[in-house]
N, C-alpha and C positions, 0 to 999 in steps of 0.2 A: 749243336745241341743246345738250343736256347732254353728248353724246358728241362728241369732237373730230373723229372720222372719220365721214363720211357716204357712202352709196352712192347710186347713181342710182335706188333704189327708194323713192320718197316714198309715204307712205300717205295716200290721200285720206281714208280714214276718220278718221285722226288730226285733220285740219283740220276735217272736218265735225263731229266730236265737239266740237272746241273751239268752233266757231261755235254749236252747239246749247247748250253749257254757258253761253255768254255770256247766254243769254236769262233766266237765273235771277238776274241781278245787280241786279234791282230798277230797271232802266232804264225800265220802262214801255213796252216796245217793242210797238207794235201794227202795225208794218210800214208803215203809211201815215198814221196819224193820231194823233200824239203831241200832247197839249195841254200848254201851258206858261203857262197863265193868259191873261187877256185881252190882246189886242194891238191897237194902233191900225192900221187898214187903211192900207197904203201901196201905191204903184205906182212902179216905176222900173227902170232898167237897171243891172246889175252886170256888169262885165267881170272875170272871174276869171283872173288871170295865173298860169299853172301852171308847175311846174318841169319838166314832161314833156310829151311828145306824148299824145294820147288813148289811154292804155293801160288794160289790164284792171283794174289795181288801183284805178283811180278810176272804176269802173263806176257807182258811185252818182251821180256827177256826169254821166257820159255818158248815163245813163238818163233825163235830164230830158225829152227829146222823148216818151218813152214813159210816164213816171210823173208828171211835172209837179209835183215837190215844191216847187220854187222858184216856179213859176207860182202855186201855191196860196197862196203868201205875198205875191203881188203883185210878184214879182221876175222880170224878163226877163233870163235868164242867158246870157252868152256866155263860152266858154272859150277862152283864149289860150294855145297851147302854148309851152313854153320848153325850155331845155337847162340845167337846174340851178336851184337856189334863188336864186342870184345874178341869173339872168335874170329871174325873177319879180319880184325887188325892183326891178331896173332898169325893168321895164315899168310898175310903179306910180309910180316916181319921174319917169318921162318923161310920165306922164299917159295912157299907152296902156291901163293897167289900173286897176281900183279896189281890188281885194283881191289880195294876193300869197299864193300857196300855196307856202311857203318853209320852209327849215330854220333852226334857231336860229343856226347859224354865220353864215349870210348876213345874218340879222337883226342879230346883234351887230356884224358888220363895217360894216354901213351906219350903225348908231348911232354907231360909233366915228368915222365920217367926218362926224358932225354932222347926219345926217338925222333928221327928226322923225317917228318911226314908233311905232306901238303894236301890240302883239299882242293879238288879241281872242278867239282860240279855239285850243285845243290839239287838233290833228287826230289825231296819233299820239303819245301820251304815252310810248310805249316806244321805246328806241333800237333801230332795226332794221338798223343797219349792221354789216357784217362785212368782214374781210379774208380772202380765200380763196386757197388754193394747192393744187396737186395734191399728193397724199400723197407721190408719188415725189420731190418737190422738196427734201424735208428741212427745209422751213420749219415751225417749230413755235411760235416765240415772236416777239414784235415785234422783238427784237434780231436775229433771223435775216434780217430784211428789209434790213439794211445792204448797200448795193451792188447791190440787186436792182431790176429793172424792174417797176413796178406800174401796172396799168391803173385809170383812173377814168372815170366817165361823162362829166364835163366838168370844166374847171378852176374852174367857178363852181358846182359841185355839192357836196352834203353828203358824197358819197363821198370827195372830196379832203380836206375839212375833218376828217372823222372818221378818215381815214387819218393825218392829221397829229397828231391826238389820240393815236392808238395809237403812233406813232413817238416822241412825246414821253415816253411811259411807259418807253421803252427808252433814253432819253437821246439819241435821234436827231433830226436836223433834216431838213427837206425836201431839202436838198442832199446828204444821205447816201444818197438813193435816186434812181432815175430814174422820174419820173411821166409817163405817156403817156395821152393821151385815146383811149379805145376805144369810146365811145358807150354807149348804153343796154344793148345786148345784148353786154356786155363779157366774157362767158365764152368766146366763140369764140376770141379771141386767147389766152386761157389754155389752152384745149384744144389749140391749134395751136402752143403753145410760144413765142408772140411776147412774152408777159410771164411773169414768175415768179410773180406773185400779182395779184389784182384786188380792188379795194374795191367792194363792192356791197351792195345791200339784201337782206333775207331773201327777197323775192319774186324778185329776180334770180337768187339762188342756187337757188330752187325750180325755175325754168325751166331753168337750166343742168343741174341733176341730171336733170330729165325728158328732156333732150336728149342724155343719155349722157356726161356729163362724167366719170363714174367716181368713184373714191374721192378725197376732198379733205380738207384740214385747214381748219377754220373757227376764226377768232379773232373772237369777238363783241366789238364795241367797247363794248357795255354792261357788260362785265366791268371796264372801266376808267373809263367815264363813261356812266352811265345817265340820260339826259335825253330830252326830247321829240325826235322826228325831224322833225316838220313842224307848222306852225301857220299860222293866217291872220293876216296883217299888213297894216295900212293906214297911210296917211299921216295924221298927226294932224289935218291940215286937213280931210280927207275925213270923218273920224270926227266932227269938230265940225259939219260941214255937213249930214251925212246919217245921223245916228245911228239913226233909225227904219228907214231902208232897209237899213242894215247889220245891224240886229237881225233884220229879216225875212229877210235872206240867211242868217244863222246858223240861224234856225228851219228854213229850207228845207234847209240842209246837214245839220242834226241829224236831220231826218226821213229824208233820203236815206241817211245812214249807218245809222240804225236799221233801215231797210228792208233794206239789204244784209246786216246782221247777222242779221236774222230770216229772210231769204229768199235764202241763198247760191246755191241751185240756180237760182232764177229769174234772179239776177244773172249767173251764169255763162253762162246761155243768152243773155241780152241782150248780154253782152260779145262774143259771136260776131258780132253785128251792129254794135256801136258802137265796139269797141276795135280799133286797128290791129294789135295782137298777139294778138287774141282768137280766132284760127281754131280752136284746140283747146280744146274745152269742159272737158276734164278738167284741163288746165293752168290755165284760168280759175278753176276751183273751188279748186285749190290756192292760187293767188295771192289770191283773195278771202278764203279762210279765214285766211290769214296777216294780211291787212290788217284784217280784222274783229278779230282778236285784238289787234293793235297799237293799235287805236282805243280800247281799254278803259283807262280811268284806273286807276291803282293807288292814287291818293290816297283817303284815307277822311276823311269829314267827319261828325262826331258819330256815329262808329261805322258809317257806311254808305259804300259805294263812291260816289265823287263822280259827277256826271252827265257825259255825253258833252261834251267840249270844255273840261272843267275843267283848270286849270293847277296843277301842283305847283311852287310858287314856290321851295321849298328845292332841289329837283332842278335847276330851271332856273338858280338862282343858282350852284350848283356848276359848272354848265356855263359860265356867264359867267366865273366865276373861273378855270376851266381855260383858257379862251381867252385870258384876260389873262396867265396864267402862261406860256402858249405863245408869247406875243408876237404872237398873231394879231389882238388888239386892243390898242391902246396905253393906253387909259383904262379904269379899273374901271367896270363897269356894275352898277347897282342895278336888278335886274329888276322889283322892285315898282313902280318909277317908269315902266316902259315896258310893263307888262301891265295891261290893263283888262278885268276879268271882269264888269263890270256889264251887258254886252250879251249874256251867255250866255242861251240859252233857259231860262226858268224862274228865272233869277237875280233 
């Protein structure tokens, strides 16, 4: 989003073009059959604790009954909906889930409480969070948020944590604003004047624009802290007990993500059947294009773009340091000690 003001006219061609361009990054996308070396056959169940309900941006996961990416790896997948990354972490800590689909902030906070967790796959290496206000509000900088009412998806979500990061850049604290929970579709309260601004992802913004939100001012959090938006996190005990099954899960996920990058049109159609917010195919296509773009790693290894799921430890360390400086975690976190890339497909 290079321009701060956006209108309700999103270009589908822009996102389709982005998706098509991703196919030239040397990721070896065949849509359904990426090989990553010989793997020991496994069979088992994985309960994936999500941060969200079954929405269109995770169509690659929701497509499992149709495409069988995880089944092909011997994994019987169950998706557990949640309301924020903190929810996903709680579900694996309670034993209800095996893998958390969560944000780095929730991961850092759990580590700070002494939980033994490990990140094993970087789902979205790009920071996709924004703080959005109507152009008429006069909000242009993080400092302008002082005294304002701001919507977040949930108090356990990356929207709140990334909002706090932005406030910190302006020397503001959480107590300097009023944060209210507005749910996943949090642009309706903005359009109705119930909040002055809302913290949301790029996909949420795309949907809001499609639904006639009008001209808005967008402050991308990546301008202040560009690190991963979501990752797969497991308890250390689970990793030690089931490494082969987790690696099979990652192969299945990698193949599903590669399929959605290679076939956004097919994914958009499947979303109309599988996603609770997928009734409009054109919106699905916008959302899927955005998520495909954010799945691409910026890290380069030996002059080549890293493979899907690769971690940029330097960027993640900057994020951990920022959370410590914010006071959101009390102890410094050395991310190299809590990230294990050995299980990445092909690694």
